[in-house]
C-alpha positions as CSV (number, residue, x, y, z in Angstrom):
1,M,41.7,95.8,76.6
2,S,40.9,97.1,73.1
3,S,37.1,97.6,73.0
4,G,37.0,96.5,69.4
5,R,38.2,93.0,70.2
6,Y,35.4,91.9,72.5
7,L,31.7,91.8,72.0
8,R,30.1,94.4,74.3
9,K,26.5,94.1,75.6
10,S,24.3,97.1,76.0
11,S,25.3,99.4,78.8
12,I,22.7,98.8,81.5
13,S,23.2,98.7,85.2
14,A,24.4,95.5,86.7
15,I,25.2,93.6,83.5
16,V,28.4,91.5,83.5
17,V,30.0,90.3,80.3
18,V,32.7,87.6,80.4
19,A,34.5,87.3,77.1
20,A,36.5,84.1,76.8
21,A,39.5,84.1,74.6
22,C,39.5,81.0,72.5
23,S,41.8,79.2,70.2
24,L,42.7,81.1,67.0
25,T,46.2,82.6,66.8
26,S,47.7,84.8,64.0
27,G,49.4,82.4,61.7
28,G,48.1,79.4,63.6
29,A,45.5,76.8,63.1
30,E,41.9,77.2,64.2
31,S,40.5,74.8,66.7
32,P,36.9,74.1,67.6
33,V,35.4,76.6,70.0
34,D,32.1,76.5,71.9
35,E,30.6,79.9,71.1
36,T,27.3,79.2,72.8
37,P,26.3,82.1,75.1
38,Q,25.9,81.0,78.7
39,N,23.2,82.9,80.6
40,I,22.9,82.8,84.4
41,V,20.7,85.0,86.6
42,S,21.4,85.4,90.3
43,P,19.1,87.1,92.8
44,E,21.5,90.0,93.3
45,L,22.7,90.7,89.7
46,S,21.5,90.0,86.2
47,L,24.3,88.2,84.4
48,D,25.0,87.7,80.7
49,V,27.9,85.6,79.5
50,T,29.3,85.1,76.0
51,A,32.5,83.7,74.4
52,E,34.4,85.2,71.5
53,L,37.5,84.3,69.6
54,D,40.6,86.2,70.3
55,P,43.1,85.9,67.4
56,E,46.1,86.6,69.6
57,N,45.7,84.6,72.8
58,S,43.4,81.6,73.4
59,L,43.9,81.8,77.1
60,R,42.9,85.3,77.7
61,A,39.5,86.6,78.9
62,E,38.1,89.7,80.5
63,V,35.1,90.4,82.6
64,T,33.1,93.6,82.0
65,F,30.5,95.2,84.3
66,E,28.8,98.4,85.1
67,N,30.2,100.0,88.3
68,E,27.8,102.9,88.8
69,T,29.3,104.0,92.1
70,G,32.9,103.4,91.4
71,S,33.2,100.9,94.2
72,D,36.3,98.7,94.6
73,A,35.7,95.6,92.6
74,V,36.7,92.1,93.6
75,V,36.9,89.4,90.9
76,E,37.3,85.7,91.8
77,V,38.3,83.2,89.2
78,L,37.9,79.5,90.0
79,D,38.3,76.4,88.0
80,Q,36.2,73.2,88.4
81,S,38.4,72.0,91.2
82,G,38.1,75.2,93.2
83,Q,41.6,76.4,92.5
84,G,42.1,80.0,91.3
85,W,42.8,83.5,92.3
86,R,41.2,86.8,93.3
87,V,41.9,90.0,91.3
88,L,41.7,93.4,93.0
89,P,42.0,95.8,90.0
90,P,43.0,99.4,90.3
91,A,40.2,101.9,91.0
92,A,38.4,102.8,87.8
93,G,35.7,105.3,88.9
94,P,32.0,105.1,88.0
95,G,31.0,103.6,84.7
96,S,31.8,100.5,82.7
97,Q,34.8,98.6,84.0
98,S,36.8,95.7,82.5
99,V,39.1,93.4,84.4
100,P,41.5,91.0,82.5
101,L,41.6,87.3,83.4
102,L,45.2,86.2,82.9
103,G,46.8,82.9,83.7
104,L,44.0,80.7,82.5
105,K,44.6,77.0,81.5
106,P,43.4,75.5,78.3
107,S,40.1,73.6,77.9
108,T,39.0,74.5,81.4
109,T,35.7,75.7,82.8
110,Y,36.0,78.8,85.0
111,T,33.5,80.4,87.3
112,V,33.9,84.2,87.7
113,T,32.3,86.1,90.6
114,V,32.2,89.9,90.6
115,T,31.6,91.7,93.9
116,L,30.8,95.4,94.3
117,D,30.2,96.2,97.9
118,D,27.2,93.9,98.8
119,L,26.3,93.4,95.1
120,S,27.6,90.3,93.3
121,G,27.1,88.1,90.3
122,T,28.5,84.8,89.0
123,G,29.0,83.4,85.6
124,S,31.1,80.7,83.9
125,F,32.9,80.2,80.6
126,N,35.2,77.6,78.9
127,T,38.6,78.3,77.5
128,G,39.6,76.7,74.3
129,P,42.4,74.3,73.5
130,L,46.0,75.3,72.8
131,P,46.8,76.1,69.1
132,D,47.6,73.1,66.9
133,D,51.1,74.4,66.3
134,M,52.0,75.1,69.9
135,P,55.6,73.9,70.5
136,P,55.7,70.4,72.2
137,I,56.2,71.2,75.9
138,E,56.6,68.5,78.5
139,V,57.2,69.0,82.2
140,S,58.6,65.9,84.0
141,Q,59.1,67.6,87.4
142,A,57.6,70.6,89.2
143,G,56.5,71.6,92.6
144,E,58.2,71.6,96.0
145,G,61.2,74.0,96.5
146,M,60.6,76.0,93.3
147,A,60.6,79.8,93.4
148,E,57.1,81.2,93.1
149,G,55.7,82.7,89.9
150,L,55.5,81.8,86.2
151,T,58.2,80.7,83.9
152,L,58.3,82.9,80.8
153,F,60.3,81.8,77.8
154,D,60.5,82.3,74.0
155,V,60.5,79.4,71.6
156,I,61.9,79.7,68.0
157,P,61.4,77.0,65.3
158,L,64.7,76.4,63.6
159,S,64.8,75.4,59.9
160,L,67.9,73.4,59.1
161,G,67.2,73.1,55.4
162,E,65.5,75.0,52.6
163,P,62.2,76.1,54.2
164,S,59.0,75.6,52.1
165,G,57.3,78.6,53.8
166,P,57.7,81.1,56.6
167,T,59.2,79.3,59.6
168,E,60.7,82.0,61.9
169,D,57.7,82.6,64.0
170,G,58.1,83.8,67.5
171,Y,56.3,82.3,70.5
172,L,56.3,83.7,74.0
173,I,55.0,81.1,76.5
174,A,54.3,81.2,80.3
175,V,53.8,78.1,82.4
176,D,52.7,77.9,86.0
177,G,54.2,76.0,88.9
178,D,52.6,72.8,87.7
179,G,54.1,73.2,84.3
180,D,50.8,74.0,82.6
181,V,50.7,76.6,79.8
182,V,48.7,79.6,81.1
183,W,49.6,82.3,78.6
184,Y,51.1,82.7,75.1
185,Y,51.7,85.2,72.4
186,R,52.5,84.6,68.8
187,Q,54.1,86.9,66.2
188,T,55.8,86.8,62.9
189,H,59.6,86.4,63.2
190,S,61.7,85.2,66.0
191,I,61.9,86.6,69.5
192,Q,65.1,86.7,71.5
193,D,65.6,88.2,75.0
194,V,62.3,89.0,76.8
195,R,61.8,90.6,80.2
196,R,59.0,91.9,82.3
197,T,59.3,95.6,82.9
198,D,58.4,97.3,86.2
199,S,55.1,98.4,84.6
200,G,54.2,94.8,83.8
201,N,54.7,95.1,80.0
202,L,56.9,92.7,78.1
203,L,60.0,94.0,76.4
204,F,61.7,91.9,73.8
205,V,64.1,91.8,70.8
206,H,62.4,91.2,67.5
207,H,64.4,89.3,64.8
208,E,67.7,91.1,65.5
209,T,66.4,94.2,63.8
210,G,64.2,95.9,66.4
211,V,62.7,96.0,69.9
212,R,59.1,95.7,70.8
213,M,57.0,96.4,74.0
214,L,54.0,94.2,74.5
215,D,51.0,95.2,76.6
216,V,49.8,91.9,78.0
217,L,46.2,93.2,78.3
218,D,45.6,94.0,74.7
219,N,48.8,93.1,72.8
220,A,49.3,96.8,71.8
221,L,52.8,97.2,70.7
222,V,55.4,100.0,70.8
223,E,58.1,99.2,68.3
224,W,61.6,100.6,67.7
225,S,63.5,99.5,64.6
226,G,67.1,99.9,63.5
227,T,67.8,101.1,59.9
228,T,68.4,97.6,58.6
229,G,64.8,96.6,59.3
230,L,63.6,99.8,57.7
231,D,66.0,100.4,54.8
232,M,68.6,97.7,54.0
233,A,66.5,94.6,54.5
234,P,63.0,95.7,55.2
235,E,61.4,92.3,54.7
236,D,62.2,88.6,54.7
237,G,62.3,86.2,51.8
238,H,58.6,85.6,52.1
239,G,57.7,89.3,51.8
240,R,57.0,89.7,55.6
241,P,58.1,93.2,56.8
242,Y,60.5,93.3,59.8
243,A,59.2,96.6,61.1
244,G,55.6,97.8,61.5
245,E,54.3,101.0,59.9
246,D,54.4,102.9,63.2
247,A,57.9,101.7,64.3
248,I,60.0,104.4,65.9
249,R,63.2,104.8,63.9
250,V,66.5,104.5,65.7
251,D,69.6,105.5,63.8
252,T,71.6,102.4,64.3
253,D,72.0,99.3,62.1
254,Q,70.2,96.7,64.2
255,M,69.0,95.7,67.7
256,H,70.0,92.1,68.6
257,H,70.1,89.6,71.4
258,E,69.2,91.7,74.4
259,V,67.5,94.9,75.5
260,I,67.4,96.4,79.0
261,E,65.9,99.5,80.6
262,A,68.3,102.1,82.1
263,P,67.4,103.8,85.3
264,N,66.7,107.0,83.4
265,G,64.1,105.3,81.2
266,N,66.3,104.9,78.1
267,L,66.7,101.5,76.4
268,I,70.1,99.9,76.0
269,T,70.6,97.2,73.3
270,L,73.3,95.7,71.0
271,S,73.7,96.8,67.5
272,R,76.3,96.2,64.8
273,E,78.8,98.1,62.6
274,L,80.4,97.1,59.3
275,A,83.8,98.2,58.3
276,V,86.6,97.2,56.0
277,V,89.6,96.0,58.0
278,D,93.0,95.8,56.3
279,G,96.2,94.1,57.3
280,F,95.2,90.4,57.3
281,S,98.5,88.6,56.4
282,E,96.7,85.5,55.1
283,P,93.1,84.4,54.3
284,V,90.9,83.2,57.1
285,C,88.2,81.7,55.0
286,D,88.5,78.8,52.5
287,G,88.5,79.3,48.7
288,E,90.1,82.8,48.6
289,E,92.8,82.4,46.0
290,E,92.7,86.1,45.2
291,F,92.8,87.4,48.8
292,E,94.0,91.0,49.0
293,G,94.5,91.3,52.8
294,S,91.1,92.9,53.8
295,Y,87.7,91.8,55.0
296,E,84.3,93.4,55.5
297,V,84.2,92.8,59.2
298,V,81.2,93.3,61.5
299,T,81.6,94.1,65.2
300,D,79.1,94.9,67.9
301,T,78.1,98.3,69.3
302,I,76.3,99.2,72.5
303,V,73.5,101.6,71.9
304,E,71.4,103.7,74.3
305,F,68.4,105.5,72.9
306,D,65.5,107.6,74.1
307,S,62.4,105.3,74.3
308,E,60.1,108.2,73.5
309,T,61.8,109.6,70.4
310,G,64.2,106.9,69.3
311,D,67.1,109.4,69.5
312,V,70.5,107.7,70.0
313,V,72.0,109.0,73.3
314,N,75.2,106.9,73.3
315,E,76.8,104.4,71.0
316,W,80.1,102.7,71.6
317,S,81.8,100.3,69.1
318,L,84.0,97.4,69.9
319,F,86.2,98.5,67.0
320,D,87.3,101.4,69.2
321,M,88.3,99.0,72.0
322,V,89.9,96.0,70.4
323,D,91.8,95.5,67.1
324,P,90.4,92.5,65.1
325,L,94.0,91.7,64.1
326,D,95.0,91.3,67.7
327,T,92.4,88.6,68.3
328,L,93.0,86.3,65.3
329,E,94.2,83.5,67.6
330,K,90.7,83.4,69.1
331,V,88.8,83.6,65.8
332,R,87.3,80.3,64.6
333,P,87.2,80.4,60.8
334,S,83.9,78.5,60.7
335,E,82.2,81.3,62.7
336,F,84.1,84.3,61.2
337,C,83.3,83.1,57.7
338,S,79.7,81.9,58.3
339,Q,76.5,83.3,56.6
340,Y,75.0,84.3,60.0
341,L,74.9,88.0,59.0
342,A,73.7,87.5,55.5
343,D,70.1,88.5,56.3
344,V,71.1,91.8,58.0
345,Y,73.9,92.8,55.6
346,P,72.7,91.2,52.3
347,A,74.8,93.3,50.0
348,F,78.1,92.5,51.8
349,A,80.4,89.5,52.5
350,A,80.2,90.4,56.1
351,K,82.4,88.5,58.6
352,D,81.1,87.8,62.1
353,W,84.0,88.8,64.3
354,T,82.9,89.5,67.9
355,H,79.2,88.2,68.0
356,A,78.2,89.8,71.2
357,N,75.1,88.2,72.7
358,A,74.3,90.1,75.9
359,V,74.6,93.5,77.6
360,V,74.0,94.1,81.3
361,L,74.1,97.3,83.3
362,D,76.2,96.9,86.5
363,V,75.2,100.0,88.4
364,E,77.6,99.5,91.3
365,R,80.6,99.2,88.9
366,N,79.3,101.9,86.6
367,A,79.8,99.4,83.8
368,L,78.1,97.7,80.9
369,L,79.0,94.0,80.8
370,V,79.0,92.7,77.3
371,S,79.3,89.0,76.5
372,V,81.5,88.7,73.4
373,R,80.9,85.1,72.4
374,H,83.4,84.6,69.6
375,L,86.2,85.8,71.8
376,D,85.2,83.9,74.9
377,Q,85.2,87.0,77.0
378,I,83.0,89.4,79.0
379,Y,83.9,93.1,78.5
380,A,83.3,95.7,81.2
381,I,82.8,99.1,79.5
382,R,82.4,102.3,81.5
383,Y,78.8,103.4,81.3
384,Q,79.1,107.1,82.5
385,D,82.0,109.5,82.9
386,D,83.5,109.1,86.4
387,D,86.8,109.8,88.2
388,E,88.4,106.8,86.6
389,G,87.8,107.8,83.0
390,P,85.3,108.6,80.2
391,A,82.1,106.7,79.3
392,G,82.7,104.0,76.6
393,E,86.2,103.1,77.8
394,L,87.1,99.4,78.1
395,I,87.7,98.7,81.8
396,W,88.6,95.0,81.7
397,R,88.1,91.7,80.0
398,L,87.0,88.6,81.9
399,G,87.8,85.2,80.4
400,E,90.6,83.2,78.8
401,G,93.3,85.6,77.6
402,G,91.7,88.5,79.4
403,D,92.8,90.7,82.3
404,F,92.1,88.4,85.2
405,T,94.1,85.5,86.6
406,L,91.8,82.6,87.4
407,L,92.8,81.1,90.8
408,E,90.2,78.3,91.0
409,G,88.0,76.5,88.5
410,E,87.9,76.9,84.7
411,W,86.9,79.6,82.3
412,F,83.7,79.8,80.3
413,L,83.7,79.3,76.5
414,H,81.3,80.9,74.0
415,Q,79.2,82.1,76.9
416,H,75.7,83.6,77.1
417,A,73.7,85.8,79.5
418,P,76.0,87.1,82.3
419,E,74.1,88.2,85.4
420,V,75.6,90.4,88.2
421,L,74.5,89.1,91.6
422,D,73.9,91.2,94.7
423,D,77.4,90.5,96.0
424,G,79.0,91.6,92.8
425,S,79.8,88.1,91.6
426,I,78.9,87.1,88.0
427,M,76.8,84.1,87.0
428,V,77.0,83.1,83.3
429,Y,75.8,80.3,81.0
430,D,79.0,78.5,79.8
431,N,78.2,76.8,76.5
432,G,81.6,75.1,76.5
433,N,82.3,75.0,72.8
434,E,85.6,73.2,72.1
435,R,86.4,72.9,75.7
436,P,90.0,71.5,76.2
437,G,90.1,67.9,77.2
438,T,86.6,67.0,75.9
439,S,85.6,65.2,72.7
440,L,82.3,64.1,71.1
441,E,84.1,60.9,70.2
442,D,85.2,60.0,73.7
443,P,82.2,58.9,75.9
444,D,84.3,59.4,79.0
445,E,85.2,63.0,78.1
446,L,82.1,64.4,76.4
447,P,81.8,68.2,76.1
448,Y,79.4,69.9,78.5
449,S,77.5,73.1,79.2
450,R,76.9,74.5,82.7
451,A,75.8,77.4,84.8
452,V,78.9,78.9,86.6
453,Q,79.6,81.7,89.1
454,Y,82.8,83.7,89.5
455,V,83.9,86.1,92.2
456,I,86.3,88.7,90.8
457,D,88.7,91.0,92.7
458,E,89.4,94.1,90.7
459,S,92.2,95.3,93.0
460,S,94.3,92.1,92.5
461,M,92.8,91.3,89.1
462,T,92.0,87.7,90.1
463,A,88.9,85.6,89.7
464,R,87.7,82.4,91.4
465,Q,85.0,80.0,90.3
466,V,82.8,79.5,93.4
467,W,79.9,77.5,92.0
468,E,78.8,75.5,89.0
469,N,75.9,73.3,88.0
470,R,76.4,70.5,85.4
471,L,73.7,67.9,84.5
472,D,76.1,65.1,83.9
473,S,74.6,62.0,85.4
474,P,74.4,59.0,83.1
475,G,71.9,59.6,80.4
476,D,71.5,63.2,81.5
477,A,74.7,64.9,80.1
478,V,74.0,68.4,78.7
479,Y,75.9,70.1,75.9
480,A,74.3,73.1,74.2
481,P,76.7,74.7,71.9
482,F,74.6,77.8,71.3
483,V,72.1,79.9,73.3
484,G,71.4,79.5,77.1
485,D,70.7,81.4,80.3
486,A,71.3,81.1,84.1
487,D,69.4,83.2,86.7
488,L,69.7,83.2,90.4
489,L,66.1,83.4,91.7
490,D,64.8,85.2,94.8
491,N,64.5,82.0,96.9
492,G,68.1,81.0,96.1
493,T,67.4,78.5,93.4
494,V,68.8,78.8,89.9
495,L,66.8,78.7,86.7
496,I,69.0,77.4,83.8
497,T,68.0,77.4,80.2
498,H,69.9,74.8,78.0
499,G,68.4,76.4,75.0
500,G,70.3,74.8,72.1
501,L,70.6,71.0,72.7
502,L,71.4,68.7,69.9
503,D,70.4,65.1,69.6
504,P,72.8,63.3,69.0
505,P,75.3,65.7,70.5
506,A,77.2,67.9,68.0
507,H,79.1,71.1,67.8
508,T,76.7,72.8,65.4
509,P,72.9,72.5,64.8
510,F,73.7,72.1,61.1
511,A,75.5,68.8,61.6
512,E,74.0,66.0,59.6
513,G,71.1,64.2,61.3
514,V,70.8,66.2,64.4
515,M,67.6,67.4,66.1
516,V,67.5,70.6,68.0
517,W,65.6,70.9,71.3
518,A,65.7,72.8,74.6
519,R,65.5,72.1,78.3
520,I,64.7,74.5,81.2
521,V,65.6,73.3,84.7
522,E,65.4,74.9,88.2
523,V,68.1,73.6,90.5
524,D,68.8,73.9,94.2
525,Y,71.9,76.1,94.6
526,G,73.4,74.0,97.4
527,T,72.6,70.4,96.4
528,G,72.2,70.8,92.6
529,N,69.0,68.8,92.8
530,V,66.6,69.4,90.0
531,L,63.3,71.0,91.2
532,F,61.7,71.8,87.8
533,D,62.3,70.2,84.5
534,L,60.7,71.3,81.2
535,T,61.6,70.2,77.7
536,V,60.7,71.6,74.3
537,K,61.3,68.6,72.0
538,D,59.5,67.1,69.1
539,P,58.6,63.5,70.1
540,N,58.7,62.5,66.4
541,G,62.2,63.9,65.9
542,E,61.1,66.0,62.9
543,A,60.8,69.7,64.1
544,N,63.6,71.7,65.7
545,W,63.1,74.2,68.5
546,I,65.3,76.4,70.5
547,V,64.7,78.5,73.6
548,Y,66.8,81.6,73.8
549,R,66.2,82.4,77.5
550,A,63.8,81.8,80.4
551,E,62.7,84.1,83.2
552,R,60.7,83.6,86.4
553,I,58.1,86.4,86.7
554,P,55.6,87.0,89.5
555,T,52.5,87.3,87.4
556,M,51.2,88.2,84.0
557,Y,49.1,91.0,85.5
558,P,50.5,94.5,85.0
559,D,51.3,97.0,87.7
560,G,48.3,98.1,89.8
561,Y,46.6,94.8,90.0
562,A,46.7,92.8,93.3
563,I,46.5,89.1,92.9
564,E,45.6,86.7,95.8
565,P,45.7,82.9,95.3
566,I,42.6,80.8,96.2
567,D,43.3,77.2,97.2
568,G,40.2,75.1,97.0
C-alpha cells in the first residue's frame, strides 16, 4: 500500500500497526468513525494499534510490523464470532512489512494476530459503516450449492431526466457468500466490463473512453485513453475530465463495453469509427424533409494495443466486413437515430449502427467473437493469419439472418456477453428485445430475457440450443431490454446478471414512470433452481441503478498471497 495513506509508527523492533480503513469515499458522504487508538500489550510483543480514514475504501486495512529476520509471516484475521481467514503473504525479507487485510465487513470488530516464528502479537480494530450513498443491495438467498468466491460487479446510477449534478459515478462492489459487502471502490464516471487479471489486479472499461487497471492494495491506476477522451470530448458537462494526466494515449477513438487480455500481454477492446455513408434511398429518422441520401454512421472496431506503450497493434472495422445498406431490414430507427453517441461524437449527428457490446478471444477457433447488438448477431473474426485466411476477415455470423441454420430452439435478440465454454459451445445473455410472439400488453405472452447456450457445427453450419434459463414463474418474470451477462462457473452453476430490469416492464428505460434496477442470480445448471439472489433496487422507487456485468472471483488478494479460511 502507499505509505502516504496510512499513519506509520516509529520503526522499532516488534511494533505492529493496524490501520483500519474507515468510511470516507471520494465523492461520498462522511460517516462517523471511531479514531480512538487501541493499545494492547502482550508478553511476547509490544503492540500499538490505530485507525485512520481511507478516502477510497472503508473496508480496507493493513497490518504493519517489523520483521527483523525476514521470517515467513502468518496473519490471522477474526471477527467477533471467530470467523475469518489466515493470510500467508509473499516473502518480504528483513525490515518493515505490511500485509493488506481485504474482505472485511462493515461495522465489525476484528482481531488480528501476527506470528513470526515463535513471536506473536494481537490487536483489534473496528471497521466503519458503508458509505451513505452505497447502492441499495439486498440478498434474499445465498449459501448451499454456490460456487466459492466473491461476486464482483459494477453498479451505475442512471439519470432519466435532467441531472442537477454529477450522477455517472462508478461503483465496484464485492459481496461474499453470505451476500455481505466486503469490498468496494468508487470513482468518477461509469464502469462497464470489469475482470480480475492473473496478477490479481482489476481491469475495467471507464466511461466508454478508456481502460483502467486498479491495484486492489493501494488503488494505484494505470490508465489508457482513446483520443475522444483526450481531444474531442475531454470532460463531461460538469467539468470532470475523462482521462487522467498520466493516461497512456491510444490512437483510436474510444474504448467501450469490454476489455480483455491477449495471451501476448496486449489488451483488446472495442472502439468506434465515424464515416459518411451514401446510398440511403429514404430517410431512416423522423423529421428529415431535406434528406440527401447520406448519414454520418458509426460502426465498431476491434482494437489490440500494446499495454506498455499504447501503440495500436491491430484494428479492424466492421465497415470492412458488412455494408450498412445491406442490413437496413435489421436496423431499428429508434436506436439508429438515438442520441446515445452524442457524448463521444459531440460535433456530429452520429448514427448508432452496429452497437457492439462484447469482444471475446476464442483461442481454439483463432477468432474474436464480437456481439453486434443492433444486428442481433455474433460475428467471428479471424484473430491471426492462418491457413484459412488473413487476420481481420469475417468468418461467420451467428444469429437470425446469419450463416447458421438453427435446428433447435430460438435465436437470441439484442444479446450481451457471449462466453466460449470448454467444449466450444457458446453461452450468451439474450435480452429478447421485440421477441416475436411476445407483448407487454399480453400477460400470457410477456417478453423475457434469458441465459442461453448453443452448440455450433462449423462443418454443416448448423446450430442447436442446448440449454436456457428463464426466471418466469408467477411474479418472477424477467425482462431486461439492455445490459446483462451469463457465466458458467467452475462448479457447474451459472451466474446470470439481469442488469437492466424495468419496473413496470418496458422496452426502454426512458419509458414514462419506469424504475431501473438489477438482479444477479446463480442457478443450478441442471434444475434451474436459484442458489443466490441479489438485487440492486431502490426501495423508495426514486433512484435508478444498473449492473453491467457480474463475475465470481476467488479472492480480492493479488497473486502471491495464500488465503486459508478459519471457521470459528
